[in-house]
Backbone as JSON, one array per atom type, in Angstrom:
{
  "sequence": "XXXXXXXXXXXXXXXXXXXXXXXXXXXXXXXXXXXXXXXXXXXXXXXXXXXXXXXXXXXXXXXXXXXXXXXXXXXXXXXXXXXXXXXXXXXXXXXXXXXXXXXXXXXXXXXXXXXXXXXXXXXXXXXXXXXXXXXXXXXXXXXXXXXXXXXXXXXXXXXXXXXXXXXXXXXXXXXXXXXXXXXXXXXXXXXXXXXXXXXXXXXXXXXXX",
  "N": [[6.18, -3.17, 36.76], [7.46, -0.92, 34.39], [6.21, -0.46, 31.28], [8.23, 0.38, 28.3], [7.82, 0.7, 25.46], [5.27, 1.03, 23.67], [3.55, -2.06, 22.73], [3.45, -3.86, 19.77], [0.77, -3.19, 16.71], [-2.25, -5.68, 17.23], [-3.8, -6.18, 15.02], [-2.95, -6.16, 11.11], [-1.95, -3.56, 9.38], [-3.11, -2.85, 6.87], [-5.41, -3.39, 4.85], [-7.96, -5.74, 2.7], [-11.78, -5.73, 1.78], [-13.8, -7.43, 0.87], [-15.84, -7.56, -2.02], [-18.86, -8.32, -3.58], [-19.6, -7.13, -5.78], [-17.1, -7.09, -7.34], [-14.68, -7.27, -10.03], [-12.66, -8.78, -10.37], [-11.74, -11.89, -8.56], [-11.89, -12.75, -5.62], [-9.67, -14.21, -4.41], [-7.8, -13.5, -6.13], [-7.53, -11.12, -6.16], [-6.27, -10.86, -3.18], [-3.9, -12.05, -3.58], [-2.75, -9.76, -4.56], [-1.86, -7.79, -2.22], [0.37, -6.98, -0.06], [2.68, -8.9, 2.2], [1.05, -10.5, 5.08], [-0.8, -8.38, 5.02], [-4.16, -7.88, 5.59], [-7.59, -9.35, 5.29], [-11.09, -8.9, 4.58], [-14.03, -10.82, 4.27], [-16.56, -10.91, 2.8], [-19.19, -10.91, 1.05], [-21.62, -11.93, 1.51], [-24.06, -12.89, 0.36], [-23.61, -15.19, -0.88], [-24.38, -18.71, -1.01], [-24.39, -20.43, 1.58], [-22.58, -23.0, 1.62], [-21.07, -22.03, -0.77], [-19.91, -20.07, 0.22], [-18.59, -21.08, 2.14], [-16.48, -22.51, 0.5], [-15.49, -20.91, -1.28], [-13.93, -19.24, 1.08], [-11.91, -21.47, 2.06], [-10.69, -21.57, 0.04], [-9.46, -19.35, 0.12], [-8.01, -19.29, 2.18], [-6.2, -20.83, 1.76], [-4.32, -19.32, -0.06], [-3.44, -17.49, 1.89], [-2.11, -18.92, 4.31], [-0.25, -19.34, 2.55], [1.34, -16.75, 2.32], [1.17, -15.23, 4.31], [-1.58, -13.78, 5.58], [-3.98, -12.41, 7.33], [-7.05, -13.69, 8.15], [-10.37, -12.53, 8.39], [-13.76, -13.42, 9.05], [-16.84, -11.89, 7.96], [-19.66, -12.13, 9.65], [-20.75, -14.43, 12.15], [-19.75, -15.33, 15.33], [-19.19, -18.17, 15.91], [-19.68, -19.29, 13.0], [-17.5, -18.36, 12.04], [-15.02, -19.37, 13.59], [-15.87, -21.57, 13.34], [-15.07, -22.61, 10.43], [-12.47, -21.83, 10.25], [-11.46, -19.32, 10.43], [-9.39, -16.74, 10.91], [-10.58, -14.54, 12.6], [-13.52, -12.59, 13.4], [-15.97, -10.23, 11.94], [-17.69, -8.43, 13.04], [-21.32, -7.13, 11.98], [-22.56, -4.14, 13.49], [-25.11, -4.37, 14.29], [-24.7, -7.1, 15.64], [-23.63, -6.72, 17.56], [-24.06, -7.91, 20.46], [-22.74, -10.09, 20.37], [-20.02, -10.2, 20.68], [-18.65, -10.74, 23.21], [-18.91, -13.63, 22.62], [-17.12, -14.14, 20.48], [-14.52, -13.48, 21.84], [-14.51, -15.2, 23.98], [-14.11, -17.36, 22.05], [-11.77, -16.89, 21.09], [-11.3, -15.77, 19.24], [-10.03, -13.02, 16.7], [-11.31, -9.73, 16.5], [-13.55, -7.51, 15.0], [-15.2, -4.17, 14.35], [-17.42, -2.44, 12.13], [-17.32, 0.98, 12.13], [-19.23, 4.31, 11.85], [-20.26, 6.3, 12.74], [-20.48, 7.95, 15.74], [-22.15, 6.88, 17.72], [-22.23, 4.38, 17.13], [-18.82, 3.97, 17.64], [-19.06, 3.9, 19.88], [-20.25, 1.87, 20.7], [-18.06, -0.18, 19.65], [-16.06, -0.13, 21.46], [-17.0, -0.83, 23.64], [-17.34, -3.09, 23.23], [-14.62, -4.15, 23.29], [-13.31, -4.42, 20.96], [-10.69, -5.68, 18.54], [-10.04, -4.01, 16.75], [-11.41, -1.39, 14.98], [-13.04, -0.59, 12.22], [-13.29, 2.23, 9.96], [-15.01, 4.51, 8.76], [-17.27, 6.58, 6.05], [-13.97, 7.6, 5.18], [-12.89, 9.01, 3.11], [-15.1, 10.28, 0.07], [-17.04, 7.65, -1.83], [-17.23, 4.71, -3.71], [-18.69, 2.77, -3.17], [-20.33, 3.55, -0.79], [-22.21, 5.26, -2.68], [-23.1, 8.97, -2.42], [-22.94, 9.19, 0.46], [-22.02, 11.27, 3.27], [-18.85, 12.25, 4.01], [-16.03, 11.39, 6.37], [-13.98, 13.02, 6.65], [-10.6, 14.15, 7.69], [-10.26, 15.12, 10.73], [-12.82, 14.9, 12.02], [-12.94, 11.75, 11.61], [-10.91, 10.69, 13.21], [-11.95, 11.5, 15.49], [-13.68, 10.15, 15.99], [-11.72, 7.61, 16.1], [-10.2, 7.66, 18.37], [-12.27, 7.67, 20.14], [-13.37, 4.84, 19.58], [-11.35, 3.35, 20.12], [-8.99, 0.64, 20.14], [-7.23, -0.69, 17.42], [-7.46, 1.69, 14.99], [-8.84, 1.65, 11.63], [-8.75, 3.02, 8.38], [-11.0, 3.09, 6.01], [-12.8, 3.62, 2.69], [-12.68, 5.49, 0.01], [-10.14, 5.0, 0.36], [-6.26, 4.79, -0.54], [-2.84, 3.97, -0.92], [-1.78, 6.93, -1.01], [-3.28, 8.55, 0.45], [-3.18, 7.12, 2.51], [-0.75, 7.5, 3.6], [-1.04, 10.27, 3.87], [-2.93, 10.47, 5.77], [-1.82, 9.25, 8.03], [0.19, 11.09, 8.48], [-1.37, 13.53, 9.3], [-2.47, 12.23, 11.86], [-3.32, 11.92, 14.96], [-1.4, 10.53, 18.17], [-2.38, 8.01, 17.39], [-2.19, 5.46, 15.39], [-2.52, 4.78, 12.4], [-4.44, 2.09, 10.52], [-5.39, 0.93, 7.16], [-7.6, 0.05, 4.71], [-8.95, -0.77, 1.89], [-11.39, -1.26, -1.14], [-11.31, -0.68, -4.3], [-9.16, 0.17, -4.69], [-7.53, -1.95, -3.97], [-8.4, -3.3, -6.41], [-7.35, -2.15, -8.77], [-4.5, -2.66, -8.4], [-4.56, -5.48, -8.62], [-5.66, -5.31, -11.06], [-3.03, -4.42, -12.71], [-1.32, -6.3, -11.91], [-2.27, -8.66, -13.02], [-1.8, -7.91, -15.99], [0.61, -7.31, -16.18], [1.9, -10.51, -15.55], [0.61, -11.06, -18.34], [2.03, -9.73, -20.07], [4.68, -10.99, -19.61], [3.87, -13.41, -20.3], [3.8, -13.76, -23.05], [5.67, -14.59, -25.41], [9.16, -13.66, -26.41]],
  "CA": [[6.87, -2.6, 35.04], [6.73, -0.07, 33.06], [6.46, -0.56, 29.64], [8.83, 1.71, 27.4], [7.54, 1.0, 24.01], [4.04, 0.31, 22.88], [3.08, -3.11, 21.98], [2.94, -3.36, 18.25], [-0.88, -3.45, 16.73], [-2.68, -7.01, 16.92], [-4.13, -6.68, 13.42], [-2.84, -5.74, 9.93], [-2.24, -2.4, 8.8], [-2.98, -3.12, 5.46], [-6.58, -4.5, 4.44], [-8.8, -6.11, 1.72], [-12.6, -5.8, 2.3], [-14.39, -8.16, -0.42], [-17.15, -7.22, -2.49], [-19.19, -9.42, -4.71], [-19.3, -6.45, -7.74], [-15.41, -6.51, -8.03], [-14.91, -8.01, -11.25], [-11.78, -9.75, -9.83], [-11.86, -12.85, -7.48], [-11.39, -12.24, -3.51], [-8.1, -14.76, -4.05], [-6.58, -12.63, -7.3], [-7.53, -9.65, -5.21], [-5.59, -11.19, -2.42], [-2.33, -12.05, -4.08], [-1.82, -8.33, -4.67], [-2.1, -7.37, -0.86], [1.74, -7.46, 0.63], [2.55, -10.28, 2.95], [1.02, -10.03, 6.41], [-1.77, -7.25, 5.29], [-5.5, -8.77, 6.37], [-8.49, -10.17, 4.37], [-12.42, -9.46, 5.35], [-14.55, -11.64, 3.4], [-18.52, -10.64, 3.15], [-19.88, -11.96, -0.04], [-22.88, -12.57, 2.37], [-25.36, -13.34, -0.46], [-23.33, -16.53, -1.42], [-24.95, -19.91, -0.59], [-23.37, -20.81, 2.74], [-21.56, -23.83, 0.73], [-20.06, -21.75, -1.93], [-18.82, -19.23, 0.71], [-17.09, -21.67, 2.82], [-15.21, -23.21, 0.0], [-14.61, -19.82, -0.8], [-13.2, -18.67, 2.31], [-11.37, -21.89, 2.18], [-9.37, -20.63, -0.98], [-8.86, -18.06, 0.25], [-7.2, -18.91, 3.45], [-4.89, -21.51, 1.42], [-3.72, -18.62, -0.43], [-3.46, -16.83, 3.4], [-1.01, -19.45, 4.74], [1.27, -19.01, 2.08], [1.34, -14.64, 2.33], [0.86, -14.83, 5.82], [-2.53, -12.91, 5.5], [-5.13, -12.51, 8.1], [-8.17, -13.57, 7.3], [-11.48, -11.88, 8.87], [-14.96, -13.49, 7.87], [-18.2, -11.26, 8.44], [-21.22, -12.98, 10.41], [-21.25, -14.86, 13.35], [-18.54, -16.17, 16.38], [-19.29, -19.57, 15.55], [-19.36, -19.67, 11.92], [-16.08, -17.99, 11.99], [-14.34, -20.36, 14.41], [-16.35, -23.63, 12.61], [-14.88, -22.65, 9.19], [-11.36, -21.75, 10.38], [-10.88, -18.05, 9.69], [-8.66, -15.82, 12.13], [-11.68, -13.56, 13.45], [-14.7, -12.38, 12.96], [-16.21, -9.11, 11.63], [-19.19, -8.42, 13.59], [-22.15, -5.79, 12.0], [-23.25, -3.36, 14.51], [-26.2, -5.38, 15.27], [-24.31, -7.85, 15.99], [-22.75, -6.28, 19.06], [-24.36, -8.44, 21.51], [-21.86, -11.41, 20.21], [-18.73, -9.92, 21.09], [-18.39, -11.86, 24.35], [-18.46, -15.14, 22.29], [-15.89, -14.11, 20.12], [-13.42, -13.11, 23.3], [-14.52, -16.49, 24.5], [-13.85, -17.88, 21.31], [-10.0, -16.49, 21.13], [-11.0, -14.63, 17.73], [-9.92, -11.37, 16.65], [-12.76, -8.82, 16.81], [-13.36, -5.83, 14.46], [-16.47, -4.04, 14.04], [-17.69, -1.38, 11.28], [-18.14, 2.41, 12.77], [-19.59, 5.1, 11.19], [-20.78, 7.8, 13.51], [-19.99, 7.82, 17.37], [-22.72, 6.03, 18.79], [-21.6, 2.97, 16.74], [-17.88, 3.69, 18.17], [-19.24, 3.81, 21.38], [-20.49, -0.24, 21.15], [-17.09, -1.1, 19.36], [-15.37, 0.32, 22.69], [-17.7, -1.64, 24.95], [-17.25, -4.74, 22.65], [-13.64, -4.6, 23.16], [-12.79, -5.22, 19.73], [-9.17, -5.64, 18.16], [-10.45, -3.01, 15.93], [-12.62, -0.62, 14.21], [-12.9, 0.12, 10.66], [-13.96, 3.89, 10.24], [-15.65, 4.74, 7.16], [-16.1, 6.67, 5.02], [-13.17, 8.76, 5.5], [-13.32, 9.89, 1.62], [-16.01, 9.5, -0.9], [-16.34, 6.46, -2.46], [-17.88, 4.03, -4.58], [-19.69, 1.5, -2.42], [-21.66, 4.65, -0.32], [-22.78, 6.68, -3.57], [-23.94, 9.86, -1.77], [-22.59, 9.14, 2.02], [-20.83, 12.29, 3.83], [-17.24, 11.94, 4.13], [-16.02, 12.13, 7.22], [-12.56, 13.76, 6.73], [-9.46, 13.3, 8.86], [-10.76, 15.46, 11.79], [-14.21, 13.94, 12.35], [-12.4, 10.05, 11.61], [-9.67, 10.8, 14.14], [-12.48, 11.84, 16.62], [-13.74, 8.77, 16.06], [-10.97, 6.46, 16.15], [-10.38, 7.73, 19.55], [-13.52, 6.66, 21.18], [-13.98, 3.41, 19.33], [-10.19, 2.14, 20.71], [-8.41, -0.7, 19.69], [-6.48, -0.16, 16.31], [-8.6, 2.19, 13.81], [-8.53, 1.46, 10.24], [-9.58, 3.9, 8.08], [-12.02, 2.41, 5.13], [-13.56, 4.5, 2.22], [-11.75, 6.13, -0.7], [-8.67, 4.89, 0.42], [-5.02, 4.66, -1.59], [-1.58, 4.3, -0.39], [-0.86, 8.11, -0.94], [-4.02, 8.99, 1.4], [-2.76, 6.37, 4.02], [0.61, 8.15, 4.06], [-1.53, 11.64, 4.41], [-3.92, 10.1, 7.25], [-0.59, 9.09, 9.03], [0.8, 12.24, 9.25], [-2.28, 14.19, 10.32], [-3.15, 11.7, 12.98], [-2.07, 12.58, 16.75], [-1.57, 9.71, 19.26], [-2.15, 6.63, 17.06], [-1.24, 4.95, 14.25], [-3.77, 4.08, 11.77], [-4.76, 1.68, 9.27], [-6.36, 1.56, 5.83], [-8.48, -0.7, 4.42], [-9.99, -0.29, 0.72], [-11.72, -2.11, -2.34], [-10.98, -0.44, -5.23], [-7.25, 0.42, -5.1], [-6.7, -3.73, -4.55], [-8.64, -4.23, -7.84], [-6.38, -1.47, -9.63], [-3.4, -3.68, -8.48], [-4.79, -6.85, -9.22], [-5.16, -5.2, -13.29], [-1.96, -4.19, -13.08], [-0.43, -7.09, -11.62], [-2.43, -9.18, -14.15], [-1.41, -6.8, -17.27], [2.23, -7.8, -15.57], [1.38, -11.5, -15.83], [0.25, -11.36, -19.6], [3.08, -9.81, -20.53], [5.76, -12.34, -19.55], [2.89, -15.08, -20.67], [4.05, -13.63, -23.97], [6.94, -14.69, -25.86], [9.56, -12.75, -27.62]],
  "C": [[6.19, -1.79, 34.41], [7.26, -0.35, 31.63], [7.13, 0.59, 28.56], [8.67, 1.94, 26.38], [5.74, 0.63, 24.47], [4.03, -1.25, 22.46], [2.95, -2.91, 20.19], [1.5, -3.81, 18.03], [-1.07, -5.13, 16.78], [-2.83, -7.26, 15.74], [-3.11, -5.95, 12.89], [-2.89, -4.35, 9.56], [-2.62, -2.12, 7.69], [-4.28, -3.96, 5.2], [-7.4, -4.73, 3.2], [-10.44, -6.14, 2.25], [-12.98, -6.4, 0.64], [-15.75, -7.44, -0.88], [-17.63, -7.77, -4.03], [-19.23, -8.83, -6.36], [-18.06, -6.81, -8.04], [-15.19, -7.51, -9.44], [-14.08, -9.02, -10.86], [-11.98, -10.93, -8.67], [-11.29, -12.64, -6.33], [-9.91, -12.82, -3.79], [-7.12, -14.1, -4.9], [-6.3, -11.32, -6.21], [-6.0, -9.88, -4.11], [-3.72, -11.25, -2.44], [-1.24, -10.79, -4.33], [-1.83, -7.7, -3.78], [0.0, -7.95, -0.49], [1.55, -8.41, 1.62], [2.31, -9.17, 4.22], [0.16, -8.9, 6.42], [-3.28, -8.55, 5.77], [-6.59, -8.36, 5.27], [-10.01, -9.66, 5.11], [-13.23, -9.65, 4.17], [-16.24, -11.38, 3.9], [-19.07, -11.49, 2.18], [-21.09, -12.5, 0.9], [-23.83, -12.77, 1.54], [-24.55, -14.49, -1.12], [-24.16, -17.4, -1.0], [-24.08, -20.11, 0.49], [-22.06, -22.31, 2.0], [-20.77, -23.05, -0.23], [-19.04, -20.45, -0.91], [-18.03, -19.98, 1.5], [-16.35, -21.97, 1.66], [-14.37, -21.77, -0.51], [-13.69, -18.92, -0.01], [-11.76, -20.19, 2.3], [-9.98, -22.15, 1.38], [-8.82, -19.95, -0.61], [-7.64, -18.04, 1.51], [-5.81, -20.08, 3.24], [-3.66, -20.27, 0.86], [-3.14, -17.69, 1.02], [-1.98, -16.92, 4.0], [-0.19, -19.26, 3.96], [1.94, -17.37, 2.08], [1.45, -14.25, 3.7], [-0.42, -13.16, 6.47], [-3.23, -13.23, 6.62], [-6.43, -12.57, 7.81], [-9.82, -13.15, 8.44], [-12.65, -12.5, 8.2], [-16.56, -12.64, 8.53], [-19.19, -12.63, 8.52], [-20.86, -13.41, 11.67], [-19.83, -15.54, 14.14], [-18.11, -17.58, 15.75], [-19.08, -19.98, 14.3], [-17.78, -19.48, 11.66], [-15.41, -19.03, 12.54], [-14.73, -21.66, 13.4], [-15.48, -23.45, 11.06], [-13.92, -22.07, 9.08], [-10.53, -20.39, 10.11], [-10.69, -17.32, 11.13], [-9.27, -15.07, 13.05], [-12.94, -13.27, 12.93], [-14.7, -10.87, 12.41], [-17.73, -8.9, 11.77], [-20.26, -7.26, 13.19], [-22.32, -5.06, 13.26], [-24.32, -4.06, 15.52], [-26.16, -6.54, 15.93], [-23.71, -8.28, 17.22], [-22.52, -7.19, 20.16], [-23.52, -9.82, 21.4], [-20.51, -11.68, 20.77], [-18.1, -10.49, 22.09], [-17.81, -13.41, 23.89], [-17.47, -15.21, 21.3], [-14.52, -14.2, 20.73], [-13.96, -14.72, 23.19], [-13.83, -17.94, 23.54], [-11.93, -18.32, 20.8], [-9.59, -16.35, 19.73], [-10.35, -13.74, 17.99], [-11.01, -10.67, 16.15], [-12.71, -7.63, 16.09], [-14.66, -5.37, 14.28], [-16.1, -2.57, 12.75], [-18.17, 0.16, 12.53], [-17.72, 2.93, 11.68], [-19.59, 6.46, 11.81], [-20.36, 7.24, 15.35], [-20.98, 6.99, 18.54], [-22.56, 4.27, 18.84], [-19.92, 3.06, 17.25], [-17.75, 3.6, 19.43], [-19.32, 2.24, 21.77], [-19.4, -1.02, 20.79], [-16.45, -1.16, 20.78], [-15.82, -0.96, 23.81], [-17.66, -3.25, 24.53], [-16.03, -4.94, 22.95], [-12.95, -4.82, 22.01], [-11.56, -4.56, 19.68], [-9.24, -4.43, 17.27], [-11.68, -2.42, 15.23], [-12.38, -0.05, 12.73], [-13.76, 1.34, 10.36], [-14.04, 3.85, 9.05], [-16.72, 5.96, 7.2], [-15.49, 7.7, 5.28], [-13.14, 9.64, 3.94], [-14.59, 9.43, 1.26], [-15.85, 8.33, -1.33], [-17.61, 5.64, -3.03], [-18.96, 3.19, -4.08], [-20.5, 2.01, -1.43], [-21.58, 5.43, -0.94], [-23.44, 7.64, -2.36], [-23.9, 10.19, -0.29], [-21.66, 10.69, 2.0], [-19.61, 11.63, 3.86], [-16.63, 11.79, 5.43], [-15.13, 13.45, 7.63], [-11.97, 13.59, 7.83], [-9.89, 14.07, 10.0], [-12.01, 14.57, 12.38], [-13.53, 12.02, 12.41], [-11.6, 10.04, 12.82], [-11.0, 10.94, 15.46], [-13.21, 10.33, 16.87], [-13.16, 7.35, 16.23], [-10.46, 6.29, 17.79], [-11.37, 7.0, 20.5], [-13.82, 5.34, 21.17], [-12.56, 2.67, 20.19], [-10.11, 0.94, 19.87], [-7.88, 0.34, 18.39], [-7.92, 0.15, 15.14], [-8.05, 1.8, 12.32], [-9.23, 2.02, 9.76], [-10.16, 3.15, 6.54], [-12.35, 4.07, 4.15], [-12.88, 5.77, 1.59], [-10.53, 5.92, -0.52], [-7.69, 4.49, -0.36], [-4.09, 5.08, -0.55], [-1.25, 5.68, 0.02], [-1.56, 8.75, 0.08], [-3.62, 8.56, 2.75], [-1.75, 6.86, 4.55], [0.05, 9.86, 4.65], [-1.98, 11.69, 5.77], [-2.4, 10.27, 8.43], [0.34, 10.15, 9.77], [-0.01, 13.19, 9.65], [-2.76, 13.93, 11.67], [-1.75, 12.14, 14.33], [-2.08, 11.55, 17.55], [-1.83, 8.37, 18.35], [-2.02, 6.88, 15.85], [-2.51, 4.32, 13.24], [-3.24, 3.09, 10.52], [-5.13, 1.8, 7.99], [-6.98, 0.14, 5.03], [-8.87, -0.13, 2.66], [-10.07, -1.85, -0.26], [-10.92, -1.72, -3.63], [-9.48, -0.07, -5.14], [-6.75, -1.1, -5.05], [-7.37, -3.93, -5.98], [-7.5, -3.43, -8.78], [-5.12, -2.32, -9.56], [-3.14, -4.18, -8.89], [-4.9, -6.33, -10.63], [-4.22, -5.33, -13.65], [-0.84, -5.45, -12.81], [-0.78, -8.6, -13.01], [-2.24, -8.33, -15.58], [0.22, -7.53, -17.43], [2.52, -9.34, -16.41], [1.44, -12.11, -17.33], [1.37, -10.84, -20.26], [4.2, -10.26, -20.58], [5.26, -13.23, -19.83], [3.7, -15.22, -22.41], [5.53, -13.46, -24.9], [7.76, -13.69, -26.65], [10.67, -12.82, -28.26]]
}
């Protein structure tokens, strides 16, 4: 049987990456996401017990708003703690088979062609390809630009998600430029700005008139 239309992407098209340097709590940032978006929880420097508690708080928010939550780390920890999937760093690519066995969504970061090929071999559901634009989280790093980003997206396979200086406007521009793929996008700073606006609106509503 020939499928007339492609299946919808398995992963959300919009993502938040957690950053321990943020002035906002990750749960507050997640509240600024549209329903059905995704979150990658990093916060690797937290003690395991504190990180687990943070994930549980995030998961409660996620269930209420249909968010997908990936834990950066190992598949066994992601499964044991109840995350929807795991974000594997490149040095842990050998654990991809374990993630598949556990039924977890699997993503990896991609910065160059070698990492893109490794993500393809790992049969990831998605690759976060960065930095598309200059970004505060990687000061001094050379931006890929749209052409190189698309080459890496095709090489990596799975759903391609753009990271690095991304905004809704830049996401729409990338979608117009992309040929044969429908990229998602992820950000840190863009969601901090959205959370700041949300907090301001809430304060205004709380002030009696």
